[in-house]
C-alpha positions, 0 to 999 in steps of 0.5 A: 499500500502506499502511504497514501492508502492506495495501492500503488504498483502490482500489474494493474487493478485487473490484474490483481482480482485474478487470484486464481491466475495459473503459474506456468512452468518456465521452458528447460531442455531444448524443444521444438515446435513449427512456431515459437512466439516471444511474450504471453500478452495479446500479440503473441496470445492472438498470433498463436489463435490465428495460426492454430485457427487455420492449422491446428497440426502446428506445434506452438511455445509461446514464452514469456519473461514474467507471466501471461499478462505482465506487459501492456496486455494486462495494464490497458484502460481496456477498450476495444477501439477502432483506433488506428495508431500513427499517421494514416496519411504515412500508410495511404503513401504505400502501393495500395492508397487510400484503399489500403488504410480504408480496408486497415480501418473496417478492418478495426471496426470489425475486429471490435465485435470480432474479439467479444464473438471470440471470447463468448463462442469460448466461454471467456466472460470479458465484462464486455460492454458497447457503450462507444467512446465519449471524445469531449471538447472543453475548448474551442481549439479543442471542439476545432480539433476534433472537426477535423479529426472527424473529417479526417475519420471519414477521409481514411474509411470510417464509416460514417455511422461510426463517427458523430458529432455531438452538441453539449447537449449530445454530451451530456447525454451521454455523459455529463462532463462538466464545461463540455463544449461538444465532443464525438462519438463512436459508437463500436467501442466496447469496454472489457477487462483486459486481464480477462482477456488475456488470461482467458486467451491464455487458457482457450490455447492450452485446450488446442494444444499450444504449449505456454513456459512463463518466466522463460526470458529469451536471451538470444535470438538467431535464426531457427533457435531461441536461446533462455538461459539453458534451455532451447527453443528451435523452429523455422519460425519466430515471432518477438511480440513484445511490443514496448519491451522489444527494443532488446530484441530487434536492436538499435532505436526502433521502438521506445517504451513510453509510459501510461498510468493509470488510477481505479477509484472507488466504487460510485454510489448509484447517486454518483452515476445518476450524478454524472448520468454516466449509464450506457459504459461508454468509454472516455476521452478528450481533446486534451493534447496531453488526453485521458482515457477512462472506463466505467468498470464492470465493479463500479468505478472509474478506471483512468489513465494518462501520460504522467512521466512519459519516458525513461532514460534509456527506454528503462520499463519501470517493471514494478508499475509504481506511480508517483503521487504527482501523477495519482493526483492529476488524474484524480484533478481531472475527474474531480474537474469534469466532475465536481458533483462527486469526490474520488479517491484512489484505491489501486496505481499501477504503470505501464509501457506501450510500444511508439515508432518515431512515426508512432505507427504499427510495424508488421515485418516478416524475415523470410531469410531468417524466419524472424518476424514480429509486430511492433508500434500499438501507441497505446491503440493495442487491445483490437491492433494486437488481434489484427497484426497478430493476424498479419503476421501469421497470414504473411509468415505462412504465405497466404494471399489474404487481406490481412496480409496485405494491410499497409502496416505490413513491411512498413518501416518506421525510422530509427529514434534518435540516440540518448541523450537526446531521445529522452530530451526530445520526448519530455520536452514533447509532452512538456511542450503539450501540458504548457499548450494545454494549459494556455488554451483553457486559460485563454480560450483559445479559438485554434491548436496553439502554435506550442501543441503544432509545434510540439505534433512535429517534435512528436512525428505525429504531424499529418 
């Protein structure tokens, strides 16, 4: 417990509730497989799912340095979302152009329902609730960004039925956010408990014959072989599915771990929920540059996240999950600003890392010469992306002529991140500028996004 009276650290509020999580043995000796997968999070497990769904005879071995769901898969905000990570304009420069991005966008929308259906058919209760995503703007500048965002969504293939403009009354009809000037609603977005999904998926795969080894840190990856201490896996195909932890395995500066923090509040009373009119299990976010993301949990709390301390020097991952009290206070302050009629307190705080490429785009690669492939760069939109990117990886690894093998993230590469200390300075400067821009817009009632924020977007590689 923290000195301030809440649980601080561990994997997450979600995983702490899973008291009956099985403990799987570490890898011993040398084993053979058709496919070896590094990482027992959503990416690795969905890859194993797609492989065994297509060919049940495949022998698949999954390794994790810690345990199933230890990384972002057990720590995230629990949104099945249609959001594509990164700059869609960059994807549109690929060989399939705008049509390719539109196909991927439709796949993201469809993927939400597909994940829920797979869980339902296999008896995995993931607390799914399709309340949509309410995005609120409390400044005119933020409202302008949402207008531009909707235009871009439609341009890149999101159906008009999948995003709606809302005036202040429309926002209040979903959730009574104090000071909201308008917003957007994405009806397909679905709330889940991510720990129940990742643990249920692991159990399903084991019933299919997939072997999962925990406490099995991969020390070396060679063509056809994974080294795990004195043990090893020999396999002609190897998938790296470690997302924000992928830097040491991929080499170079292809991806960095960006930190995101979350808190879970106390269980709110029925009167509290009535006051804020949060009745339809919507996922909530806002138009700020340093945005928040939140959900109403199945047991009646608000789980809310934001960046806090965004990046640790030399790509540290902060594995203990502890969150500075200042970050907890920032998230509680945002809740109290949006819902001043409710008294909030934190009961659990945790942190984790998400994988970010230099242009924030997802990449799916498979090298036929070495038999090694990877998926990286979900940039915080990983719950649906993991399901689809792992399908792409499975299909290209086995040369299957599918739509997933041709989505624009297949073969996509971002340039490398800058070396330290330039990288640390750049990331922290970007977020500091975004925070300054938010404060500027709120104080001045800005009509347009500030020049400070535009510069920060260019610095981050987010500008379209």
